[in-house]
Every structure is written in structure tokens, then in C-alpha cells.
C-alpha positions as CSV (number, residue, x, y, z in Angstrom):
1,M,0.0,0.0,0.0
2,K,1.6,3.3,-1.0
3,K,1.8,6.5,1.0
4,V,-0.4,9.2,-0.1
5,K,0.0,13.0,0.2
6,T,-3.7,13.9,-0.2
7,L,-6.9,11.9,0.4
8,R,-9.4,13.3,-2.2
9,M,-11.2,10.3,-3.7
10,M,-12.6,6.9,-2.9
11,S,-10.7,4.2,-4.7
12,I,-10.3,0.4,-5.0
13,M,-6.8,-0.7,-5.4
14,L,-5.9,-4.1,-6.8
15,M,-2.6,-5.6,-5.5
16,L,-1.2,-7.8,-8.2
17,G,2.5,-8.4,-7.7
18,A,4.0,-4.9,-7.8
19,S,1.2,-3.3,-9.8
20,L,-1.7,-1.3,-8.7
21,T,-4.9,-0.7,-10.6
22,A,-7.5,1.8,-9.2
23,V,-11.2,1.7,-9.7
24,H,-12.9,5.0,-8.5
25,T,-16.3,5.1,-7.1
26,A,-18.7,7.9,-8.1
27,S,-20.6,8.2,-4.9
28,A,-19.4,10.2,-1.9
29,D,-22.0,8.6,0.4
30,P,-20.8,6.3,3.1
31,L,-20.3,2.8,1.9
32,K,-20.6,-0.6,3.7
33,V,-17.2,-2.2,3.1
34,D,-17.8,-6.0,3.3
35,N,-17.5,-9.0,1.2
36,A,-20.4,-8.1,-1.1
37,F,-18.8,-4.7,-1.8
38,F,-15.4,-6.2,-2.8
39,E,-17.1,-8.9,-4.9
40,K,-18.9,-6.3,-6.9
41,Q,-15.8,-4.2,-7.4
42,K,-13.8,-7.4,-8.4
43,Q,-16.4,-8.2,-11.0
44,V,-16.2,-4.6,-12.5
45,V,-12.3,-5.0,-12.9
46,M,-12.6,-8.5,-14.4
47,D,-15.3,-7.3,-16.9
48,Q,-13.1,-4.4,-18.0
49,T,-10.2,-6.8,-18.4
50,V,-12.2,-9.0,-20.7
51,T,-13.6,-6.1,-22.7
52,N,-10.2,-4.6,-23.2
53,S,-8.4,-7.8,-24.2
54,S,-7.8,-8.8,-27.8
55,N,-6.6,-12.3,-26.9
56,D,-8.9,-14.9,-25.2
57,A,-6.1,-16.9,-23.7
58,S,-4.4,-13.8,-22.2
59,A,-7.6,-12.6,-20.9
60,S,-8.3,-15.9,-19.1
61,K,-5.0,-15.7,-17.4
62,E,-5.6,-12.3,-16.3
63,V,-9.1,-13.0,-15.0
64,Q,-7.6,-15.8,-12.9
65,K,-5.0,-13.5,-11.3
66,L,-7.8,-11.0,-10.7
67,E,-10.0,-13.7,-9.1
68,N,-7.2,-14.4,-6.4
69,A,-6.0,-10.9,-6.0
70,D,-6.3,-8.8,-2.9
71,Y,-8.3,-5.7,-3.3
72,L,-7.7,-2.5,-1.3
73,Y,-10.3,0.2,-0.7
74,M,-9.4,3.7,0.7
75,S,-12.2,6.0,1.8
76,T,-12.1,9.9,1.6
77,D,-10.8,10.1,5.1
78,G,-7.9,7.6,4.5
79,Q,-9.3,4.4,6.1
80,V,-7.9,1.4,4.3
81,Y,-9.6,-2.0,3.9
82,S,-8.6,-5.3,2.3
83,S,-10.8,-7.9,0.7
84,K,-8.6,-10.6,2.2
85,R,-7.3,-9.0,5.5
86,G,-10.2,-6.7,6.6
87,Y,-9.6,-3.3,8.0
88,L,-5.9,-2.2,7.8
89,G,-6.2,1.2,9.5
90,A,-5.6,4.8,8.4
91,A,-3.1,5.8,5.7
92,K,-0.4,8.1,6.7
93,K,0.6,11.2,4.7
94,D,4.3,11.5,3.8
95,D,4.6,14.6,6.0
96,D,3.3,12.7,9.1
97,I,5.7,9.7,8.5
98,E,8.7,11.9,8.1
99,A,7.7,13.8,11.3
100,S,7.3,10.6,13.4
101,R,10.8,9.4,12.1
102,V,12.7,12.7,12.5
103,G,11.1,14.8,15.1
104,D,13.3,17.3,17.1
105,Q,16.6,15.5,17.3
106,P,19.8,16.9,19.0
107,S,23.0,17.2,17.1
108,P,24.6,13.7,16.6
109,P,27.9,13.1,18.5
110,T,30.6,12.2,16.2
111,S,34.4,12.3,16.1
112,G,37.2,12.0,13.6
113,N,36.9,8.1,14.2
114,G,33.1,8.0,13.8
115,P,30.5,7.7,16.6
116,A,31.5,6.2,19.9
117,V,30.0,2.7,20.4
118,K,27.7,4.1,23.2
119,D,26.1,6.4,20.6
120,V,25.3,3.6,18.1
121,N,22.1,1.4,18.3
122,G,23.5,-1.9,19.5
123,G,27.0,-0.5,19.7
124,T,28.1,-1.9,22.9
125,T,27.0,-5.5,22.0
126,G,30.2,-5.9,19.8
127,A,32.1,-4.8,16.7
128,F,30.3,-4.9,13.4
129,E,29.6,-3.7,9.8
130,R,25.9,-3.0,9.4
131,K,24.4,-2.3,5.9
132,Q,20.6,-1.4,6.1
133,L,18.1,-0.2,3.7
134,A,15.4,2.5,4.3
135,Y,12.2,1.6,6.1
136,S,10.2,0.8,2.9
137,G,8.4,-2.4,3.7
138,F,10.9,-5.2,2.9
139,D,10.0,-8.9,3.7
140,S,12.7,-11.0,2.1
141,I,16.4,-11.1,1.3
142,T,18.5,-13.6,-0.4
143,S,22.3,-13.9,-1.1
144,D,25.3,-16.2,-1.4
145,I,27.1,-15.9,1.9
146,T,30.8,-16.6,2.4
147,L,31.7,-17.3,6.0
148,P,34.8,-15.5,7.4
149,K,38.0,-17.2,8.8
150,V,37.9,-16.8,12.6
151,S,41.1,-16.5,14.8
152,G,42.3,-15.3,18.1
153,L,38.9,-14.9,19.9
154,G,39.1,-13.6,23.5
155,A,36.8,-14.5,26.4
156,G,33.1,-13.8,25.7
157,E,33.7,-13.2,22.0
158,Q,31.4,-14.9,19.3
159,P,31.2,-14.0,15.5
160,W,27.8,-13.7,13.8
161,V,26.8,-13.3,10.1
162,Y,23.3,-12.3,9.6
163,Y,20.2,-10.7,8.0
164,G,17.5,-8.8,9.9
165,F,14.2,-7.0,9.5
166,D,13.4,-4.0,11.8
167,S,10.1,-2.0,12.2
168,D,8.7,0.2,14.8
169,N,6.8,-2.9,16.1
170,A,9.3,-5.7,15.8
171,S,12.8,-6.9,15.1
172,I,14.3,-10.2,14.0
173,E,17.5,-11.7,12.7
174,A,18.7,-14.8,10.9
175,G,22.0,-16.2,9.7
176,Y,24.9,-18.1,10.9
177,A,26.3,-18.2,14.4
178,Y,29.8,-19.3,15.2
179,Q,30.0,-22.1,17.8
180,T,33.3,-21.4,19.8
181,G,33.4,-24.9,21.3
182,T,33.2,-26.8,18.1
183,F,34.5,-24.2,15.5
184,R,31.5,-24.6,13.3
185,W,28.6,-22.3,12.0
186,L,25.0,-23.0,12.6
187,P,21.9,-21.4,11.0
188,Y,19.6,-19.7,13.4
189,I,16.8,-17.3,13.7
190,R,16.5,-14.9,16.7
191,S,13.1,-14.0,17.6
192,N,12.3,-13.6,21.3
193,G,14.8,-16.6,21.8
194,F,17.0,-18.6,19.5
195,Y,15.8,-21.1,16.9
196,Y,18.8,-23.1,15.7
197,A,18.8,-25.5,12.6
198,D,19.9,-29.1,12.9
199,S,23.6,-29.8,12.8
200,A,23.0,-31.4,9.5
201,Y,23.2,-27.8,8.1
202,Q,26.4,-26.7,10.0
203,K,29.1,-24.9,7.9
204,Y,32.8,-24.0,8.4
205,D,35.2,-21.1,8.0
206,G,35.5,-19.9,4.5
207,N,32.5,-22.0,3.2
208,R,30.3,-20.2,0.5
209,I,26.6,-21.1,1.0
210,N,24.5,-20.3,-2.1
211,S,21.0,-18.9,-1.9
212,V,20.5,-18.2,1.7
213,Q,17.0,-16.7,2.0
214,F,15.2,-15.1,4.9
215,Y,11.7,-14.0,4.7
216,L,8.5,-13.2,6.5
217,A,5.1,-14.9,5.6
218,K,1.8,-15.9,7.0
219,T,0.7,-19.5,7.3
220,A,-2.9,-18.4,6.6
221,T,-4.1,-15.0,5.3
222,S,-6.2,-14.7,8.5
223,D,-3.3,-14.9,10.8
224,T,-2.4,-11.8,12.8
225,Y,1.3,-12.4,12.9
226,Y,3.9,-13.4,10.3
227,N,6.3,-16.3,10.7
228,A,10.1,-16.0,9.7
229,Y,11.5,-18.7,7.5
230,M,15.3,-19.4,6.8
231,V,15.8,-21.3,3.5
232,V,19.3,-22.4,2.3
233,G,19.6,-23.7,-1.2
234,G,15.8,-24.2,-1.6
235,T,15.6,-26.2,1.8
236,Q,13.8,-24.7,4.8
237,V,16.2,-25.2,7.7
238,T,14.3,-23.3,10.5
239,I,11.3,-21.4,11.3
240,A,10.3,-19.0,14.1
241,P,7.2,-17.0,15.2
242,T,7.4,-13.1,15.0
243,K,5.7,-9.9,16.2
244,F,5.4,-8.5,12.6
245,K,1.9,-7.7,11.5
246,D,0.2,-6.3,8.4
247,S,0.7,-2.8,9.9
248,D,4.4,-3.2,9.3
249,A,4.0,-3.8,5.6
250,N,5.0,-0.2,4.7
251,S,7.7,0.3,7.2
252,T,10.0,-2.7,7.6
253,S,13.7,-2.2,7.0
254,V,16.1,-5.0,6.0
255,K,19.8,-5.3,6.9
256,K,22.9,-7.5,6.6
257,V,25.6,-7.7,9.3
258,T,29.0,-9.2,9.9
259,S,30.1,-9.0,13.6
260,I,32.0,-10.2,16.6
261,A,29.8,-10.0,19.6
262,K,31.0,-9.1,23.1
263,K,29.0,-7.9,26.1
264,A,29.9,-4.5,27.4
265,F,32.1,-3.7,24.3
266,D,33.8,-0.4,24.8
267,G,35.2,0.2,21.4
268,T,38.7,-1.4,22.1
269,N,38.3,-4.7,24.0
270,I,37.7,-7.2,21.3
271,E,40.6,-9.3,20.5
272,G,39.4,-11.8,17.9
273,R,39.5,-11.6,14.0
274,T,37.0,-12.5,11.4
275,M,38.5,-12.3,7.9
276,N,37.0,-12.0,4.3
277,Q,33.3,-12.4,4.9
278,R,31.2,-11.7,1.8
279,Y,27.6,-11.2,0.6
280,D,27.2,-11.8,-3.1
281,N,24.2,-11.5,-5.4
282,V,22.0,-9.8,-2.8
283,Q,18.4,-9.6,-3.7
284,V,15.5,-8.1,-1.7
285,S,11.8,-7.8,-2.2
286,L,8.9,-5.9,-0.6
287,F,5.6,-6.9,0.9
288,Y,2.9,-7.8,-1.6
289,Q,5.7,-7.9,-4.3
290,D,6.7,-11.1,-6.0
291,Q,9.7,-9.9,-7.8
292,A,13.1,-9.5,-6.1
293,Y,15.5,-6.7,-7.0
294,P,19.3,-6.1,-6.4
295,W,20.1,-4.6,-2.9
296,T,21.8,-1.7,-4.8
297,Q,18.6,-0.7,-6.5
298,Y,17.4,0.7,-3.1
299,P,18.9,3.6,-0.9
300,E,20.7,2.6,2.4
301,S,19.5,4.3,5.5
302,S,21.6,6.0,8.3
303,D,20.0,8.3,10.8
304,F,20.3,9.7,14.4
305,R,17.3,9.4,16.6
306,N,16.5,8.7,20.2
307,N,20.1,9.7,20.9
308,K,21.5,6.8,18.9
309,W,22.8,6.1,15.3
310,Y,20.6,3.6,13.5
311,G,21.0,1.9,10.0
312,T,24.3,1.6,8.1
313,I,27.4,2.1,10.1
314,D,30.8,0.8,10.9
315,N,31.0,0.2,14.6
316,P,33.5,1.3,15.3
317,I,35.5,2.5,12.3
318,S,38.8,1.2,13.7
319,Y,37.5,-2.4,13.7
320,V,35.9,-2.7,10.2
321,H,38.2,-3.3,7.3
322,R,37.1,-3.8,3.5
323,D,38.9,-5.3,0.6
324,W,36.7,-4.9,-2.4
325,D,33.6,-6.9,-1.6
326,S,35.0,-8.7,1.5
327,T,34.7,-7.4,5.1
328,S,37.0,-8.2,8.0
329,I,36.5,-7.4,11.7
330,Y,39.6,-6.8,13.8
331,K,41.2,-4.1,15.8
332,D,43.4,-1.6,13.9
333,T,46.6,-1.3,15.8
334,N,48.1,1.5,13.6
């Protein structure tokens, strides 16, 4: 569902992949938005498709898609309804969204070496490179992951390579966690607890794992909450419940991270090294969009709010080292 600057007309919007078709109602009288209402509008759209098509086979395929599509209706006062999901709430104006995200913020603290770890969201949990896209409603990410080579870990240090989704309502991550006792990497999802995959899916330093996908989806359209799925090479390896709802569809961000975690990280006290981690062929997609597109097609996000840096950042700069498409985490002693 797209954000709107003005709310001037009643409309029906058809969600079909990434496309939107609007059918405007002529009456300004209050309408009862129910199944009968949507069935009537669906029939109008299908009739128009058949009338305008010059190819019977093509028209038949389009009608089938239209029959299964999710229809959205927005009233003159911005209330949004779905034929499959019911009432979705009020549409926000762009200005309202920007105001809620920015607000009156103090000047962000920085130095020649970048923000201090205490001024970064999650900064005291470890050293990391975080790449994050804007809050545009992402629900899937896929890439080929190369795990780093690990050495010299100190007490309480643990490497992680993972994706994540963030919204105002919920956060979740999934990827590979380094097991310091067995020197292997296990797939996991973190969602109010850890959900690890079976050891049959374990990997080791330097392994390249093709087609690692993390996505949000409902088991049934009537469900309130989405589940999170981690799929590797076409095989589902773990699943977890989440707090993501339909209301997050326009405001979920996606990120990819390589890190060495350590409690009470102060910006200098991690001893270990992770070398040459890579994400290749990164593709992302949006809610209600079947097609995935390259990560580079979307803008990365970095902003200072609630007295913390969020989004894309090196935490701290002295620990993050890049060589072309590879990232290494270790303390710069120069």
C-alpha cells in the first residue's frame, strides 16, 4: 500500500505483484465495506479486463489472477480496507511519516573516528559492519554468503553473520552463528529466543553457502502475525514466530551484518578476528511484491534518533576493514 500526500477520492486498489490498478467510485455517500462490496468491485475489474483484451487466452490468465488478488479500498478520510485482510487502519501522509521518524533531534555526537560505540544502536554489543536499507516495507532477502575465517577470539567473543528485519513494532534476525566450542557455524533465527537449525546444516570457516534466504510470511491470510523462515539452497532449515503484522508492511527495513559480539564492548576490548566475509548476489523484495531486485537498487539508510545512530554504520571504524567486496572485523593497531 503506497503512502499518499492527499486523500481526495474513494478508490479501489488491486494488489497484483508490484502493480496497482485503481477503480474509483462515483458516490461520496458512506459505503458498507464488506465481502459483497469487494465482490462487486472485483467483477467490474474483471469485466473491464475481458472487454479490453484482444486475446482470449491472455484474458483468461488475467481474470484468474484478478480472481485471486487482494483488493484494497481507501475512503475519503484515509481508512484502508482489504478484501482478504479486513480493516488495515488509516493511511499516513508522507509529512506525518517523516515527522514521526525525524522529530526534534539533538546534534549527533561524532568524532574523527566516527560515533562512539555508546552512541550507536547496538554499539556496545560488539564490533560490526551493518548495511541497512530504508524503512520501505521489505519482507525478503537472499544472497550467497561466504563465512569468514575466525582466529584469536578472546573470552566472551562470538562471531555472527546475519540478516535482519526492523520495524517500529518488531525486530528479528537470521543467519549463521559461530560455535566457539566446536568451531562450526550453525543457521539460526533470533526472535524472542534462538531457533537453531539441525547440525546437518552446519558450515565451516570460508564456506560459501549459495541462496541463503530469509523471509516473512503468514501460514494463513487470516493470521495476525507473520512467521520467519530461513531457507538454504531451496531447503527450509528453521522457522520462528514473530511480532510482525500487516501494519508493518510499509515500514520494515532490511539489513545485513557481519560482527564479533561481546557484552559490554567499549570500542577497544575485542581481541578476535574474522577475515574476508562476503555477501554476493544480494536480492530483496517488498511486502505484496513477488519480484526481487538487487540490494543496490534501493537507498541505504543511516539516521540519528533517540540519541543513537541507526542503520548503515561501521561500529567502530577502527574495527571494520574492507577489501573490495570482503569485510573483515579486527582491531586496527596502527
